[in-house]
PABA-656828 format. One line per 8 residues: number of its first residue (from 1); for each residue x, y, z of N, C-alpha, C, O, CB. Coordinates in Angstrom, 2 decimals. Each point is the difference from the previous one (the first is absolute). Glycine has a CB too. Example, Ala and Ser with C-alpha at 12.3 -4.5 7.8 and 13.67 -1.06 7.14 Angstrom:
1	13.19 -5.69 7.80 -0.89 1.19 0.00 0.90 1.20 0.00 1.04 -0.02 0.66 -2.93 -1.15 0.59 | 1.54 2.22 -1.97 0.82 1.19 0.06 -0.77 1.09 0.73 0.51 1.11 0.17 0.67 -1.74 -2.32
//
This chain:
1	112.17 122.82 126.10 -0.46 0.78 -1.24 1.34 -0.05 -1.11 1.20 0.08 0.27 -3.00 1.70 1.33 | 1.37 -1.88 -2.46 0.94 0.05 -1.17 0.64 1.38 -0.22 -0.70 1.01 0.06 -0.69 -2.81 -1.12 | 2.55 1.86 0.83 0.54 1.56 -0.16 -0.27 0.58 -1.35 0.18 -0.67 -1.02 1.73 0.21 2.57 | -2.31 1.60 -1.58 -0.49 0.36 -1.25 1.34 0.41 -1.33 1.11 0.45 0.28 -3.48 0.48 1.47 | 2.05 -1.11 -2.67 1.00 -0.54 -0.93 -0.02 1.65 -1.05 -0.99 0.53 -0.52 0.37 -4.00 0.65 | 2.09 3.96 -0.15 0.22 0.99 -1.31 1.25 -0.12 -0.31 0.66 -0.71 0.77 -2.19 2.38 -0.29 | 2.13 -1.17 -1.45 1.34 -0.84 -0.50 0.93 0.16 1.11 0.37 0.97 0.66 -0.55 -0.56 -3.23 | 0.41 -1.45 2.58 1.28 -0.45 1.21 1.29 -1.00 -0.74 -0.23 -1.17 -0.32 -1.91 1.01 2.56
9	3.27 0.71 -2.41 1.31 -1.17 -0.33 0.35 -0.33 1.53 0.06 0.78 0.96 1.26 0.30 -3.50 | -1.10 -2.49 2.48 0.91 -0.80 0.83 1.15 -0.29 -0.36 0.02 -0.70 -1.01 -1.58 -0.06 1.66 | 2.53 1.03 -0.23 1.36 -0.44 -0.19 0.83 -1.42 0.19 0.88 -0.06 0.87 -1.17 2.25 -0.38 | 0.12 -2.79 -0.94 0.53 -1.60 0.15 1.14 -0.62 -0.89 0.32 0.33 -1.14 -2.66 -0.65 1.73 | 2.83 -0.58 0.14 1.32 -0.71 -0.25 0.05 -0.95 -0.79 0.28 -0.76 0.92 0.21 1.22 0.87 | -0.51 -0.94 -2.43 -0.31 -1.30 -1.12 1.53 -0.82 -0.32 1.06 0.55 -0.31 -3.30 1.03 -1.15 | 2.04 -2.69 1.60 1.33 -0.82 -0.42 -0.16 -0.85 -1.63 -0.65 -1.03 -0.15 1.09 0.57 3.16 | 0.22 1.08 -3.94 0.41 -0.54 -1.42 -0.24 -1.68 -0.34 0.99 -0.73 -0.06 0.88 2.74 0.25
17	-2.82 -2.39 -0.34 -0.24 -1.37 -0.32 1.18 -0.72 -0.82 0.24 -1.19 0.21 -2.71 1.86 -0.16 | 3.28 0.17 -1.13 0.92 -0.73 -0.36 1.33 0.20 0.61 0.63 -0.97 0.40 -1.93 0.84 -2.21 | 1.96 1.85 1.94 1.07 -0.23 0.42 0.08 0.54 1.94 1.01 0.43 0.56 -0.14 -0.21 -3.65 | -1.84 -0.36 3.55 -0.30 -0.22 1.42 0.34 1.46 0.64 -0.03 0.29 1.20 0.64 -3.06 -1.17 | -0.29 3.65 -1.16 0.38 1.89 0.57 -1.60 0.70 0.97 -1.18 -0.04 -0.36 3.02 0.77 -2.74 | -1.47 -0.36 3.88 -1.43 0.74 0.55 -0.05 1.73 -0.84 0.81 0.91 -0.17 -0.63 -2.44 3.19 | -1.47 1.31 -3.33 -0.04 1.74 -0.21 -1.40 0.53 0.60 -0.90 -0.75 0.36 2.35 0.74 -2.80 | -1.49 1.29 2.48 -1.23 0.63 0.17 -1.10 0.15 -1.18 0.23 0.44 -1.13 1.21 0.64 2.75
25	-2.47 -1.47 -1.22 -1.07 0.42 -0.43 -1.24 0.70 0.83 -0.17 0.13 1.21 1.09 -1.79 -2.60 | -1.98 2.19 -0.10 -0.64 0.86 1.30 -1.51 -0.50 -0.71 -0.12 0.07 -1.22 2.06 2.60 2.12 | -3.20 -3.24 0.07 -0.68 -0.34 0.03 -0.97 1.27 0.18 0.26 0.96 0.72 0.92 -3.17 -0.29 | -2.60 2.01 -1.36 -1.18 1.11 0.32 -0.70 -0.56 0.67 -0.58 -0.83 -0.69 0.45 2.00 -1.01 | -0.15 -1.21 2.61 -0.97 -0.42 0.93 -1.72 -0.13 -0.40 -0.88 -0.81 0.32 2.80 1.92 1.16 | -1.90 -0.15 -2.14 -1.41 0.56 -0.42 -0.32 -0.63 -1.23 -1.09 0.15 -0.57 1.34 2.07 1.61 | 1.03 -3.19 -1.60 -0.39 -0.51 -1.47 -0.95 -1.23 0.14 -0.35 -0.69 -0.96 2.68 1.46 -0.09 | -2.72 -0.98 2.46 -0.66 -1.80 -0.19 1.27 -0.63 1.53 1.14 0.33 0.30 -1.81 -0.83 -4.33
33	-0.26 -0.44 4.59 0.51 -0.82 1.06 0.62 -0.93 -0.63 0.91 -0.49 0.67 -2.47 0.89 0.89 | 1.39 -0.93 -2.80 0.79 -1.09 -0.72 0.19 0.34 -1.24 -0.88 0.20 -0.84 0.10 -1.83 2.06 | 2.09 1.72 -1.39 1.02 0.76 -1.05 1.17 -0.82 -0.50 0.87 -0.58 0.67 -1.36 2.70 0.52 | 0.30 -2.04 -2.75 1.21 -1.12 -0.80 0.23 0.73 -0.91 -0.90 0.52 -0.66 0.30 -2.83 0.93 | 2.05 2.55 -0.53 0.79 0.93 -0.87 1.37 -0.62 0.37 0.32 -0.73 0.94 -1.87 3.07 -0.97 | 2.30 -1.79 -1.09 1.11 -0.71 -0.53 1.19 1.98 -0.01 -0.18 1.14 -0.45 -1.64 -4.24 -1.63 | 2.91 2.35 2.88 0.81 1.20 0.70 1.70 -0.40 -1.03 0.47 -0.81 0.80 -2.08 0.93 2.58 | 2.06 -0.09 -3.87 1.56 -0.06 0.09 0.86 0.25 0.66 0.06 1.21 0.23 -0.45 -1.08 -1.45
41	1.46 -0.96 1.87 0.91 -0.18 0.81 0.86 1.38 -0.51 0.06 0.36 -1.18 -0.27 -3.27 1.60 | 0.79 3.53 0.59 0.88 1.49 -0.31 1.32 -0.50 -0.38 0.77 0.76 -0.59 -1.88 0.90 2.40 | 1.47 -2.90 -1.54 1.69 -0.93 -0.34 -0.23 -0.57 -0.87 0.70 0.46 -0.91 0.26 -1.02 2.75 | -1.92 -0.72 -2.42 0.01 -0.46 -0.94 -0.78 0.32 -1.30 0.28 -0.04 -1.20 0.39 -1.14 2.87 | -1.64 1.47 -1.00 -1.06 0.62 -0.96 -0.89 -0.82 -0.75 -0.59 0.25 -1.05 2.09 1.34 0.82 | -1.51 -2.73 1.01 -0.74 -1.02 -0.19 -1.52 0.41 0.89 -0.10 0.48 1.13 2.50 -2.25 -1.53 | -3.59 1.34 -0.66 -1.19 -0.01 0.83 -0.62 -0.87 0.76 -0.16 -1.17 -0.33 0.02 2.27 -0.98 | -0.22 -0.65 2.29 -0.61 -0.57 1.37 -1.55 0.56 -0.17 -0.40 1.12 -0.31 2.84 -1.00 2.07
49	-3.17 -1.37 -1.41 -0.96 0.20 0.26 -0.82 0.45 1.70 0.04 -0.92 0.81 0.54 -0.48 -3.13 | -1.18 2.56 2.74 0.09 0.21 1.19 -1.90 -0.28 0.67 -0.75 0.97 -0.10 3.45 0.93 -0.48 | -3.14 -2.97 1.08 -0.92 -0.14 0.80 -0.15 0.59 1.21 0.48 -0.47 1.04 -0.41 -1.10 -2.12 | -1.03 3.08 0.97 0.33 0.50 1.31 -1.94 -0.07 0.64 -1.14 0.02 -0.47 4.07 1.96 -0.32 | -2.36 -2.04 1.87 -1.75 -0.40 1.10 0.13 0.77 1.05 0.98 0.06 0.74 -1.44 -2.63 -0.98 | -0.60 3.23 0.30 -0.10 1.82 0.92 -1.19 -0.44 1.13 -1.21 -0.11 -0.18 1.55 2.39 -2.33 | 0.49 -2.49 3.79 -1.58 -0.12 1.21 -0.84 1.62 -0.14 0.29 1.20 0.01 1.23 -3.05 2.45 | -2.63 1.01 -2.60 -1.22 1.37 -0.14 0.01 0.71 1.36 -0.46 1.14 0.01 -1.39 -2.42 -1.67
57	2.16 0.94 2.41 -0.32 0.30 1.36 1.02 1.15 0.56 -0.27 1.13 0.41 -0.66 -3.64 -0.10 | 2.69 1.57 -0.47 1.19 0.74 -0.11 1.01 1.31 -0.63 0.81 0.89 0.29 -1.50 -2.86 0.16 | -0.23 1.13 -1.83 0.85 0.22 -1.18 1.41 -0.17 0.28 0.75 0.95 -0.21 -2.35 0.54 -0.61 | 2.09 -2.69 1.31 1.40 -0.69 -0.14 -0.23 -0.85 -1.35 -0.95 -0.66 -0.39 1.62 0.47 3.18 | 0.46 0.44 -3.30 0.11 -0.53 -1.25 1.29 -1.57 -0.13 1.17 0.19 0.32 -1.99 2.86 -1.13 | 0.46 -4.18 0.41 0.98 -0.53 -0.08 -0.05 -0.64 -1.55 -1.02 -0.21 -0.66 1.21 0.01 3.38 | 1.19 -0.04 -3.11 -0.23 -0.17 -1.70 1.16 -1.56 -0.06 1.01 -0.19 0.68 -1.39 3.66 -1.87 | -0.25 -4.34 0.17 0.28 -1.36 -0.38 1.02 0.69 -1.38 -0.43 0.91 -0.70 -2.23 -2.73 1.70
65	4.06 1.17 -1.20 0.70 0.21 -0.83 0.12 -1.01 -1.15 0.76 -0.91 0.32 0.09 2.18 1.40 | -1.40 -1.42 -3.03 0.78 -1.17 -0.97 0.21 0.30 -1.03 -0.66 0.90 -0.52 -0.10 -2.37 1.27 | 2.15 0.57 -1.69 0.28 0.63 -1.45 -1.50 -0.03 -0.47 -0.99 -0.52 0.50 3.67 -0.42 -1.14 | -2.45 1.84 -0.77 -0.92 0.36 -0.68 0.28 -0.86 -1.28 0.78 0.57 -0.76 -1.13 1.77 1.95 | -0.10 -3.62 -1.64 0.16 -0.78 -1.07 0.12 -1.15 0.55 0.17 -1.00 -0.69 0.69 2.46 -0.71
//
């Protein structure tokens, strides 16, 4: 049975596609099971495109990162 969704944020660590520094992002699991958005690296300030995938049963979050542009 799917988990009832309310506003839930999940903290995740991703690696910058440009400088490889790890930084934290917060994913709103109620914003959809497939999400794409841009997040600037906290070190080099270059844009990263985050492709977020959320398992509908467990709400487990996985993120693929690529450089923007």
